VOTOR-964521 format. One record per atom (N, C-alpha, C, CB): residue number from 0; chain; z, y, x. Coordinates in steps of 0.1 Angstrom, whole numbers, plus 5000, padded with zeros to 4 digits. Atoms other than C-alpha are relative to their C-alpha. Glycine has a CB too. Layout:
BEGIN
[NUM A [Z Y X]] ...
***
This chain:
BEGIN
[0 A [5004 4988 4995]] [0 A [4986 4779 4734]] [0 A [5011 5002 5016]] [0 A [5002 5014 4986]] [1 A [4991 5000 4989]] [1 A [5000 4785 4770]] [1 A [5005 5015 5003]] [1 A [4992 4993 5012]] [2 A [4993 4988 4999]] [2 A [5024 4813 4775]] [2 A [4999 5006 5018]] [2 A [5017 4997 4993]] [3 A [4998 4992 4987]] [3 A [5031 4839 4805]] [3 A [5014 4991 5007]] [3 A [5004 5021 4997]] [4 A [4991 5005 4992]] [4 A [5062 4818 4816]] [4 A [4995 4985 5004]] [4 A [5013 5000 4993]] [5 A [5004 5011 4994]] [5 A [5043 4785 4819]] [5 A [4991 5001 5012]] [5 A [4993 4993 4991]] [6 A [5010 4995 4988]] [6 A [5013 4801 4839]] [6 A [5008 5005 5010]] [6 A [4990 5012 4995]] [7 A [4994 4997 4986]] [7 A [5040 4817 4863]] [7 A [5006 4988 5004]] [7 A [5009 5012 5000]] [8 A [4996 5016 4996]] [8 A [5057 4784 4864]] [8 A [4990 4994 5011]] [8 A [4999 4989 4987]] [9 A [5010 5005 4993]] [9 A [5024 4770 4878]] [9 A [4995 5004 5011]] [9 A [4992 4999 4993]] [10 A [5004 4994 4993]] [10 A [5015 4799 4895]] [10 A [5009 4997 5014]] [10 A [4998 5012 4994]] [11 A [4990 5003 4986]] [11 A [5049 4793 4920]] [11 A [4997 4991 5007]] [11 A [5012 4996 4999]] [12 A [5001 5017 4996]] [12 A [5043 4756 4920]] [12 A [4989 5000 5009]] [12 A [4997 4989 4986]] [13 A [5011 5001 4992]] [13 A [5008 4761 4934]] [13 A [5002 5006 5012]] [13 A [4988 5003 4995]] [14 A [4996 4989 4989]] [14 A [5017 4790 4955]] [14 A [5008 4994 5013]] [14 A [5011 5011 4994]] [15 A [4991 5002 4991]] [15 A [5044 4773 4971]] [15 A [4996 4986 5007]] [15 A [5014 5001 4994]] [16 A [5007 5012 4991]] [16 A [5024 4739 4978]] [16 A [4993 5006 5009]] [16 A [4990 4989 4993]] [17 A [5009 4999 4989]] [17 A [4997 4759 4994]] [17 A [5004 5006 5010]] [17 A [4989 5006 4998]] [18 A [4995 4994 4990]] [18 A [5017 4781 5014]] [18 A [5011 4989 5012]] [18 A [5010 5013 4991]] [19 A [4991 5010 4993]] [19 A [5038 4746 5025]] [19 A [4993 4993 5013]] [19 A [5004 4988 4991]] [20 A [5012 5005 4991]] [20 A [5005 4733 5037]] [20 A [4996 5008 5013]] [20 A [4987 5001 4991]] [21 A [5009 4993 4987]] [21 A [4991 4760 5054]] [21 A [5010 5003 5015]] [21 A [4993 5018 4995]] [22 A [4992 5000 4993]] [22 A [5026 4765 5073]] [22 A [4997 4987 5011]] [22 A [5012 4999 4992]] [23 A [5005 5012 4994]] [23 A [5019 4727 5082]] [23 A [4989 4997 5011]] [23 A [4998 4994 4992]] [24 A [5017 5001 4994]] [24 A [4983 4729 5092]] [24 A [5003 5012 5012]] [24 A [4984 5005 4985]] [25 A [5004 4992 4991]] [25 A [4989 4759 5113]] [25 A [5017 4997 5011]] [25 A [4994 5016 4992]] [26 A [4986 5000 4994]] [26 A [5026 4747 5131]] [26 A [5006 5012 5000]] [26 A [5001 4995 5013]] [27 A [4990 4984 5004]] [27 A [5042 4778 5120]] [27 A [5015 4998 4991]] [27 A [4988 5011 4987]] [28 A [4984 4995 5006]] [28 A [5078 4787 5109]] [28 A [5001 5014 4996]] [28 A [5012 5000 5011]] [29 A [5003 4986 5003]] [29 A [5085 4817 5087]] [29 A [5014 5005 5007]] [29 A [4997 5003 4981]] [30 A [4990 4993 4992]] [30 A [5106 4840 5105]] [30 A [5002 5015 4988]] [30 A [4991 5005 5019]] [31 A [5003 4987 5008]] [31 A [5121 4873 5092]] [31 A [4988 5012 5003]] [31 A [5014 5008 5001]] [32 A [5006 4989 4997]] [32 A [5094 4892 5108]] [32 A [4986 4999 4989]] [32 A [4996 5000 5017]] [33 A [5011 5003 5010]] [33 A [5064 4873 5091]] [33 A [5004 5000 4986]] [33 A [4993 4986 5002]] [34 A [4996 5004 5014]] [34 A [5084 4864 5059]] [34 A [4999 5016 4995]] [34 A [5016 4991 4999]] [35 A [4997 4987 5005]] [35 A [5087 4902 5055]] [35 A [4985 5007 4996]] [35 A [5009 5008 5010]] [36 A [5014 4997 4999]] [36 A [5049 4907 5064]] [36 A [4992 4993 4984]] [36 A [4994 4991 5016]] [37 A [5006 5005 5010]] [37 A [5040 4883 5038]] [37 A [5001 5000 4987]] [37 A [5000 4991 5002]] [38 A [4998 4997 5010]] [38 A [5058 4892 5012]] [38 A [4994 5011 4996]] [38 A [5011 4999 5000]] [39 A [5006 4985 5004]] [39 A [5047 4929 5013]] [39 A [4985 4997 4998]] [39 A [5003 5012 5013]] [40 A [5018 5003 5004]] [40 A [5008 4915 5012]] [40 A [5002 4993 4989]] [40 A [4989 4989 5011]] [41 A [4999 5006 5011]] [41 A [5019 4892 4985]] [41 A [5001 5011 4991]] [41 A [5009 4991 5001]] [42 A [4996 4989 5010]] [42 A [5033 4922 4964]] [42 A [4988 5012 4995]] [42 A [5014 5009 5008]] [43 A [5014 4991 5003]] [43 A [5001 4942 4971]] [43 A [4994 4996 4992]] [43 A [4991 5002 5010]] [44 A [5011 5010 5007]] [44 A [4979 4913 4960]] [44 A [5005 5000 4984]] [44 A [5002 4982 5008]] [45 A [5001 5003 5015]] [45 A [4996 4910 4928]] [45 A [4999 5014 4995]] [45 A [5014 4991 4994]] [46 A [5006 4984 5007]] [46 A [4995 4949 4923]] [46 A [4990 5002 4999]] [46 A [5002 5011 5006]] [47 A [5015 4998 4999]] [47 A [4960 4953 4930]] [47 A [4996 4991 4986]] [47 A [4992 4994 5017]] [48 A [5000 5010 5014]] [48 A [4957 4918 4905]] [48 A [4998 5007 4989]] [48 A [5013 4992 4996]] [49 A [4998 4998 5014]] [49 A [4971 4933 4877]] [49 A [4995 5013 4996]] [49 A [5016 4999 4996]] [50 A [5004 4985 5001]] [50 A [4958 4970 4883]] [50 A [4987 4996 4996]] [50 A [5002 5010 5014]] [51 A [5013 5005 5001]] [51 A [4921 4953 4885]] [51 A [4997 4994 4986]] [51 A [4998 4990 5011]] [52 A [5003 5007 5009]] [52 A [4926 4930 4855]] [52 A [5008 5005 4987]] [52 A [5003 4986 5004]] [53 A [4992 4992 5009]] [53 A [4946 4957 4832]] [53 A [4993 5010 4994]] [53 A [5012 5006 5006]] [54 A [5003 4984 5002]] [54 A [4931 4983 4810]] [54 A [5008 5010 4996]] [54 A [4991 5003 4991]] [55 A [4993 4989 5000]] [55 A [4962 5000 4813]] [55 A [5000 5009 5010]] [55 A [5011 4997 4998]] [56 A [4997 4994 4992]] [56 A [4959 5025 4838]] [56 A [5012 5004 5004]] [56 A [4994 5006 5000]] [57 A [4988 4998 4993]] [57 A [4991 5037 4840]] [57 A [5013 4990 5006]] [57 A [5005 5006 4991]] [58 A [4990 5013 4988]] [58 A [5007 5004 4859]] [58 A [4996 5005 5011]] [58 A [4995 4982 5002]] [59 A [5000 4991 4985]] [59 A [4990 5019 4887]] [59 A [5006 5011 5006]] [59 A [4991 5004 5002]] [60 A [4992 4989 4998]] [60 A [5004 5051 4885]] [60 A [5016 4999 4999]] [60 A [4996 5009 4990]] [61 A [4985 4999 5002]] [61 A [5039 5037 4877]] [61 A [5000 4994 5015]] [61 A [5009 4991 4987]] [62 A [4999 5007 4986]] [62 A [5035 5018 4914]] [62 A [4998 5013 5010]] [62 A [4986 4985 5003]] [63 A [5003 4993 4987]] [63 A [5020 5047 4936]] [63 A [5006 5014 4995]] [63 A [4983 5000 5006]] [64 A [4996 4986 5002]] [64 A [5032 5079 4915]] [64 A [4988 5007 4992]] [64 A [5002 5007 5014]] [65 A [5009 4995 5004]] [65 A [5013 5109 4907]] [65 A [4990 5001 5012]] [65 A [5005 5010 4995]] [66 A [5010 4998 4994]] [66 A [4979 5116 4915]] [66 A [4998 5015 5004]] [66 A [4991 4995 4993]] [67 A [5007 4988 5000]] [67 A [4964 5151 4926]] [67 A [4984 5000 4998]] [67 A [5004 5007 5011]] [68 A [5015 5005 5004]] [68 A [4930 5156 4913]] [68 A [4993 5013 5014]] [68 A [4994 5004 4978]] [69 A [5005 4994 4991]] [69 A [4908 5173 4936]] [69 A [5001 5012 5005]] [69 A [4993 4999 4999]] [70 A [4994 4986 5001]] [70 A [4911 5209 4929]] [70 A [5011 5005 5002]] [70 A [5000 5004 4991]] [71 A [4983 4998 4998]] [71 A [4949 5206 4927]] [71 A [5002 4999 5019]] [71 A [5010 4983 4990]] [72 A [4997 5003 4987]] [72 A [4946 5189 4964]] [72 A [4992 5011 5007]] [72 A [4997 4985 5004]] [73 A [5004 4981 4993]] [73 A [4925 5221 4976]] [73 A [5005 5010 4998]] [73 A [4990 5007 4996]] [74 A [4992 4988 5004]] [74 A [4946 5245 4960]] [74 A [5012 4994 5008]] [74 A [5001 5004 4982]] [75 A [4979 5002 4990]] [75 A [4984 5227 4976]] [75 A [4991 5004 5013]] [75 A [5012 4976 5002]] [76 A [5000 4997 4982]] [76 A [4967 5224 5012]] [76 A [4990 5012 5002]] [76 A [4994 4985 5009]] [77 A [5006 4989 4994]] [77 A [4946 5255 5011]] [77 A [4988 4997 5007]] [77 A [5010 5008 5008]] [78 A [5013 5003 4992]] [78 A [4914 5243 5021]] [78 A [4989 4997 4991]] [78 A [5002 4988 5009]] [79 A [5016 5007 5006]] [79 A [4876 5235 5016]] [79 A [4999 4987 4992]] [79 A [4991 4997 5012]] [80 A [5008 5019 5003]] [80 A [4857 5206 4998]] [80 A [4999 4995 5013]] [80 A [4982 4998 4992]] [81 A [5007 5007 4987]] [81 A [4841 5203 5030]] [81 A [5014 4997 5006]] [81 A [4988 5011 5011]] [82 A [4994 5005 4995]] [82 A [4874 5200 5048]] [82 A [5010 4987 4991]] [82 A [5005 5010 5006]] [83 A [4988 5012 5006]] [83 A [4894 5177 5024]] [83 A [4985 4986 4999]] [83 A [5013 5008 4977]] [84 A [5010 5012 4999]] [84 A [4857 5155 5025]] [84 A [5004 4995 5017]] [84 A [4981 5006 4997]] [85 A [5002 5002 4988]] [85 A [4863 5156 5062]] [85 A [5014 4992 5004]] [85 A [4995 5013 5008]] [86 A [4986 5010 4998]] [86 A [4902 5144 5059]] [86 A [4997 4990 4996]] [86 A [5012 5002 4993]] [87 A [5003 5016 5008]] [87 A [4891 5116 5039]] [87 A [4991 4988 5008]] [87 A [4990 5003 4984]] [88 A [5015 5009 4992]] [88 A [4859 5106 5062]] [88 A [5011 4997 5016]] [88 A [4978 5016 5005]] [89 A [4993 5005 4992]] [89 A [4888 5107 5093]] [89 A [5009 4991 4996]] [89 A [5003 5009 5006]] [90 A [4986 5007 5003]] [90 A [4913 5088 5073]] [90 A [5010 5006 5004]] [90 A [5002 4988 5005]] [91 A [4988 4995 4996]] [91 A [4940 5111 5075]] [91 A [5008 5006 4987]] [91 A [4998 5011 5012]] [92 A [4997 4999 5011]] [92 A [4942 5113 5035]] [92 A [4995 4986 4993]] [92 A [4998 5012 4995]] [93 A [5005 5008 5008]] [93 A [4942 5087 5009]] [93 A [4992 5002 4990]] [93 A [5008 4995 4997]] [94 A [5008 5000 5010]] [94 A [4915 5088 4984]] [94 A [4999 4988 4990]] [94 A [4988 5002 5005]] [95 A [5006 5008 5007]] [95 A [4912 5069 4955]] [95 A [4996 5003 4986]] [95 A [5006 4991 5001]] [96 A [5006 4997 5011]] [96 A [4888 5065 4928]] [96 A [5000 4988 4992]] [96 A [4987 5006 5003]] [97 A [4999 5013 5010]] [97 A [4891 5043 4894]] [97 A [4986 4997 4992]] [97 A [5013 5003 4988]] [98 A [5013 5004 5004]] [98 A [4865 5026 4875]] [98 A [4995 5010 4994]] [98 A [5000 4988 4993]] [99 A [5010 4991 5005]] [99 A [4854 5056 4858]] [99 A [4996 5010 5008]] [99 A [5003 5004 4989]] [100 A [5001 4988 4989]] [100 A [4850 5077 4889]] [100 A [5005 5007 5002]] [100 A [4993 5007 5001]] [101 A [4988 4989 5000]] [101 A [4878 5098 4887]] [101 A [5002 4999 5014]] [101 A [5016 4996 4991]] [102 A [4994 4996 4987]] [102 A [4890 5109 4922]] [102 A [5014 5007 4999]] [102 A [4991 5009 5007]] [103 A [4985 4994 5001]] [103 A [4927 5112 4931]] [103 A [5008 5000 5013]] [103 A [5008 4990 4990]] [104 A [4991 5001 4985]] [104 A [4951 5119 4961]] [104 A [5010 5002 4994]] [104 A [4998 5010 5014]] [105 A [4988 5000 5005]] [105 A [4983 5105 4958]] [105 A [5009 5007 5009]] [105 A [5003 4987 4997]] [106 A [4996 4990 4998]] [106 A [5006 5130 4959]] [106 A [5011 4999 5009]] [106 A [5003 5005 4990]] [107 A [4991 5004 4988]] [107 A [5036 5112 4984]] [107 A [4994 5004 5012]] [107 A [5002 4986 5000]] [108 A [5004 4995 4987]] [108 A [5011 5121 5009]] [108 A [5001 5012 5004]] [108 A [4990 4999 5003]] [109 A [5001 4985 5002]] [109 A [5017 5156 5006]] [109 A [5014 5004 5002]] [109 A [4993 5005 4985]] [110 A [4986 4994 4995]] [110 A [5049 5177 5019]] [110 A [4997 5015 5004]] [110 A [5006 4991 5014]] [111 A [5001 4980 4997]] [111 A [5053 5217 5017]] [111 A [4988 5004 5004]] [111 A [5009 5007 5012]] [112 A [5014 4995 5000]] [112 A [5016 5223 5011]] [112 A [4994 4995 5013]] [112 A [4999 5017 4999]] [113 A [5005 5008 4987]] [113 A [5006 5202 5043]] [113 A [5000 4983 4996]] [113 A [5012 5002 5015]] [114 A [5000 5015 4999]] [114 A [5001 5165 5048]] [114 A [5010 4997 5007]] [114 A [4989 4995 5005]] [115 A [4989 5007 4994]] [115 A [5031 5144 5055]] [115 A [4997 4994 5014]] [115 A [5003 4989 4991]] [116 A [5004 5006 4988]] [116 A [5028 5137 5089]] [116 A [5001 4987 5005]] [116 A [5004 5005 5008]] [117 A [5000 5017 4998]] [117 A [5047 5104 5089]] [117 A [4990 4992 4994]] [117 A [5012 4993 4994]] [118 A [5010 5013 5005]] [118 A [5024 5088 5062]] [118 A [4987 5001 5006]] [118 A [4998 5000 4984]] [119 A [5017 4996 4991]] [119 A [4992 5106 5081]] [119 A [4995 4987 5010]] [119 A [5001 5017 5013]] [120 A [5000 5010 4989]] [120 A [4998 5082 5108]] [120 A [4996 4985 4995]] [120 A [5014 5000 5007]] [121 A [4999 5013 5007]] [121 A [5002 5051 5089]] [121 A [4986 4999 4994]] [121 A [5012 4998 4989]] [122 A [5015 4998 5009]] [122 A [4970 5063 5067]] [122 A [4988 4995 5009]] [122 A [4996 5017 4997]] [123 A [5007 5005 4990]] [123 A [4949 5065 5098]] [123 A [4999 4991 5005]] [123 A [5001 5004 5006]] [124 A [5000 5014 4995]] [124 A [4958 5034 5111]] [124 A [4994 4990 4991]] [124 A [5013 4996 5003]] [125 A [5003 5007 5011]] [125 A [4953 5017 5080]] [125 A [4985 4999 4994]] [125 A [5007 5005 4991]] [126 A [5013 4992 5006]] [126 A [4921 5035 5070]] [126 A [4990 4994 5009]] [126 A [5000 5019 5002]] [127 A [5013 5006 4987]] [127 A [4903 5025 5104]] [127 A [4996 4992 4999]] [127 A [5000 4999 5013]] [128 A [5005 5015 4997]] [128 A [4900 4988 5099]] [128 A [4992 5002 4989]] [128 A [5011 4986 5001]] [129 A [5012 5003 5011]] [129 A [4869 4981 5081]] [129 A [5002 4991 4990]] [129 A [4987 4993 5007]] [130 A [5000 5005 5013]] [130 A [4870 4973 5049]] [130 A [5015 4999 4994]] [130 A [4992 4986 5000]] [131 A [4985 4994 5001]] [131 A [4907 4986 5047]] [131 A [4998 5005 4981]] [131 A [5004 5019 5015]] [132 A [5001 4994 5008]] [132 A [4915 4993 5010]] [132 A [5008 5013 4995]] [132 A [4999 4992 4995]] [133 A [4993 4989 5004]] [133 A [4929 5028 4998]] [133 A [5008 4996 4991]] [133 A [4993 5011 4997]] [134 A [4987 5005 5010]] [134 A [4947 5012 4968]] [134 A [5007 4988 5004]] [134 A [4993 4996 4984]] [135 A [4991 5012 4991]] [135 A [4961 4981 4989]] [135 A [5011 5012 5010]] [135 A [4985 4987 5013]] [136 A [4989 4992 4993]] [136 A [4975 5011 5011]] [136 A [5008 5008 4992]] [136 A [4993 5010 5009]] [137 A [4989 4993 5008]] [137 A [4990 5031 4984]] [137 A [5009 4991 4995]] [137 A [4995 5007 4989]] [138 A [4990 5008 5007]] [138 A [5005 5003 4968]] [138 A [5010 4996 5012]] [138 A [4992 4987 4992]] [139 A [4988 5004 4994]] [139 A [5020 4989 5000]] [139 A [5008 5012 5005]] [139 A [4997 4990 5011]] [140 A [4992 4988 4992]] [140 A [5036 5026 5011]] [140 A [5011 4998 4985]] [140 A [4989 5019 5005]] [141 A [4994 4994 5011]] [141 A [5050 5026 4974]] [141 A [5007 4986 4995]] [141 A [4988 5009 4989]] [142 A [4990 5012 5008]] [142 A [5064 4989 4966]] [142 A [5010 4997 5005]] [142 A [4996 4987 4997]] [143 A [4990 5000 4995]] [143 A [5098 4987 4971]] [143 A [5001 4984 5010]] [143 A [5011 5004 4988]] [144 A [4997 5017 4992]] [144 A [5110 4958 4996]] [144 A [5015 5003 5006]] [144 A [4986 4995 5018]] [145 A [4988 5004 4997]] [145 A [5139 4939 5006]] [145 A [5002 5010 5015]] [145 A [4999 4982 5001]] [146 A [4998 4998 4984]] [146 A [5133 4950 5044]] [146 A [5004 5018 5000]] [146 A [4983 4996 5011]] [147 A [4998 4982 5006]] [147 A [5140 4988 5028]] [147 A [5011 5000 4995]] [147 A [4991 5007 4989]] [148 A [4994 5002 5013]] [148 A [5166 4979 5011]] [148 A [4999 5002 4985]] [148 A [5008 5005 5001]] [149 A [5001 5003 5010]] [149 A [5151 4974 4981]] [149 A [4991 5014 4997]] [149 A [5014 4996 4994]] [150 A [5007 4988 5003]] [150 A [5133 5009 4985]] [150 A [4987 4998 5005]] [150 A [5007 5012 5006]] [151 A [5009 4999 4994]] [151 A [5098 5019 4993]] [151 A [4998 5005 5016]] [151 A [4994 5007 4992]] [152 A [5003 4995 4982]] [152 A [5083 5025 5030]] [152 A [4999 5017 5000]] [152 A [4981 4992 5008]] [153 A [5001 4989 5002]] [153 A [5078 5062 5020]] [153 A [5018 5005 5000]] [153 A [4992 5001 4987]] [154 A [4984 4995 5001]] [154 A [5118 5068 5009]] [154 A [5007 4996 5015]] [154 A [5008 4991 4985]] [155 A [4995 5006 4991]] [155 A [5126 5047 5037]] [155 A [4999 5007 5013]] [155 A [4994 4988 5000]] [156 A [5002 4988 4988]] [156 A [5110 5070 5063]] [156 A [5005 5015 4998]] [156 A [4983 5002 5002]] [157 A [4994 4991 5003]] [157 A [5123 5102 5046]] [157 A [5010 4999 5004]] [157 A [5000 5003 4991]] [158 A [4986 5000 4998]] [158 A [5158 5088 5047]] [158 A [5004 4997 5014]] [158 A [5007 4990 4990]] [159 A [4994 5001 4983]] [159 A [5156 5081 5083]] [159 A [4987 5003 5009]] [159 A [5008 4983 5006]] [160 A [5011 4997 4989]] [160 A [5133 5100 5101]] [160 A [4999 5000 5016]] [160 A [4996 5012 4998]] [161 A [4996 4998 4986]] [161 A [5151 5098 5136]] [161 A [4997 4985 5002]] [161 A [5016 5007 5003]] [162 A [5006 5014 4998]] [162 A [5139 5061 5134]] [162 A [4991 4998 4998]] [162 A [5004 4991 4996]] [163 A [5015 4998 5004]] [163 A [5105 5074 5126]] [163 A [4991 4986 5010]] [163 A [4995 5018 5006]] [164 A [5005 5011 4983]] [164 A [5091 5053 5164]] [164 A [5003 4990 4993]] [164 A [5010 5001 5017]] [165 A [5001 5014 5003]] [165 A [5105 5021 5153]] [165 A [4996 4995 4986]] [165 A [5012 4995 5004]] [166 A [5009 5002 5013]] [166 A [5092 5021 5116]] [166 A [4986 5000 4999]] [166 A [5003 5010 4993]] [167 A [5014 4995 5000]] [167 A [5060 5037 5128]] [167 A [4995 4982 5005]] [167 A [4996 5016 5013]] [168 A [5000 5010 4995]] [168 A [5058 5005 5150]] [168 A [5001 4989 4995]] [168 A [5006 5002 5007]] [169 A [4998 5011 5007]] [169 A [5071 4981 5128]] [169 A [4990 4998 4988]] [169 A [5013 5000 4996]] [170 A [5006 5000 5014]] [170 A [5047 4992 5098]] [170 A [4984 4997 5007]] [170 A [5003 5017 4989]] [171 A [5011 5004 4998]] [171 A [5018 4989 5121]] [171 A [4995 4990 5005]] [171 A [4998 5007 5004]] [172 A [5001 5015 4996]] [172 A [5022 4954 5134]] [172 A [4997 4995 4987]] [172 A [5013 4993 5008]] [173 A [5003 5010 5010]] [173 A [5026 4944 5099]] [173 A [4984 5002 4994]] [173 A [5011 5003 4987]] [174 A [5012 4998 5002]] [174 A [4997 4963 5094]] [174 A [4987 4991 5004]] [174 A [5001 5011 5006]] [175 A [5012 5008 4991]] [175 A [4975 4948 5121]] [175 A [5000 4984 4994]] [175 A [5004 5000 5020]] [176 A [5000 5010 5005]] [176 A [4989 4917 5108]] [176 A [4993 4994 4986]] [176 A [5012 4999 5001]] [177 A [5005 5003 5014]] [177 A [4979 4919 5070]] [177 A [4987 5001 5002]] [177 A [5004 5008 4989]] [178 A [5016 4997 4998]] [178 A [4942 4931 5081]] [178 A [4994 4990 5007]] [178 A [4997 5014 5007]] [179 A [5003 5013 4996]] [179 A [4939 4905 5103]] [179 A [4993 4984 4995]] [179 A [5010 4999 5002]] [180 A [4997 5015 5009]] [180 A [4942 4874 5077]] [180 A [4995 5008 4992]] [180 A [5017 4993 4995]] 
***
């Protein structure tokens, strides 16, 4: 019987071989910029894979944090269901639906009874891409990264609001790079 360590070794080896081959085929060098984009995308892919193949729904919640149910979201934002639907339709907030059809809204996108405007700009840009997955965005925003000193993007933005324009531009470039491929 093969154990996790053996599979992990095989995954590492095959992934590194594939990446090396693709870099050579495309005459590409890894740089700080594309290394970070690749690392972020790989982490999001791993998180999504483990979420989809796990029977444990707490895995995703451990990554993205609390979810507000629709009624709580309506009360928190003091809006109607129609207004909430419009926010989702306009890609202004993240709405997640689990495999059982339950809907929730990640709490990290709200602040002081309103939508966190810093997160809203990123949400809008990401979800405006055709086929963009809201779960991938939630994972992208909440996965710790070396680019942010081991913290997630939301924490990094909160700790450095004075650098938001630069952070937003880099994030939008990363999102564009991630969703183009």
